[in-house]
N, C-alpha and C positions, 0 to 999 in steps of 0.2 A: 294881328289876330283876325281881322276881317278877311284878309287874304286867305288865311288857312280855312276859314269857314266856307269861303267861295270855292276853293279848290276841292274841299271834301264834298260839298254839295254837288259840284259838277261831276265828280267821280261817281257819286251815287246815281245820278241821272244817267250817266253813260252805262253803268253796270246794270241798271234796272231791267232792261229788256232781257238780259241774260238770266237774271234771277227769275223773271216771270216765265221763262221758257219760250219766249218769242224767237222766231227764226228770222234771220236776216233776209233781205231781198235776194242776194245771190244763192243762199241756201234753198229758198223756195223755188227759184228759177232752175237750180240744178236738179231738184227733185222732179219738176215738171219736164225738163229736158230728158232726164233719165227714163221717165215713164214713156215719153214719146219714142225714144230709141228702142226701148224694150217692146213696144207695140209694133214697131216696124219689122224688127228682125231679132233673132236670138243673139245675145251678147253674153260672153263670160263676164264675171265681175271685173277682171283685169281689163278686158277689151272695152267694157262700158266706160270705165274710168279713163282709159286712154282716149276714147272718142270724145268724152266730155272735156278733157284737158287739151286736146289737140288744136293746133292753129286752124285746121280745116273744120273743126267742130265748134264747140261753144266757148273754148278758151277759159274754162273755169280753173281755179287753182286746184291742186291735188286734193287738198282738204275739202273744198266745196264739192268736187266731183265724187269723192269717196262718200261723203255724207249723202249726197243726192242718190248715188247708186244704192247705198244701203237702205235708205228710206223708201226707194222705189221698188225694193225687193229684188234688185239685181245682184246682190252680194249676200 
């Protein structure tokens, strides 16, 4: 029974930042990178996501790049 309590408590702590609306470091970084790219030159939404995910760019996941692009106003 103690094991179950520990597992449930750990699951709650892991999920807490999501419930609180906190962003992950990669999400914050993707937003910052997207804003920097938008300040340098005009990007379409698709182009910005492609740049953020490219190996020549920041190598974010598609989800992180999409989130960053949307939050930065690029989509």
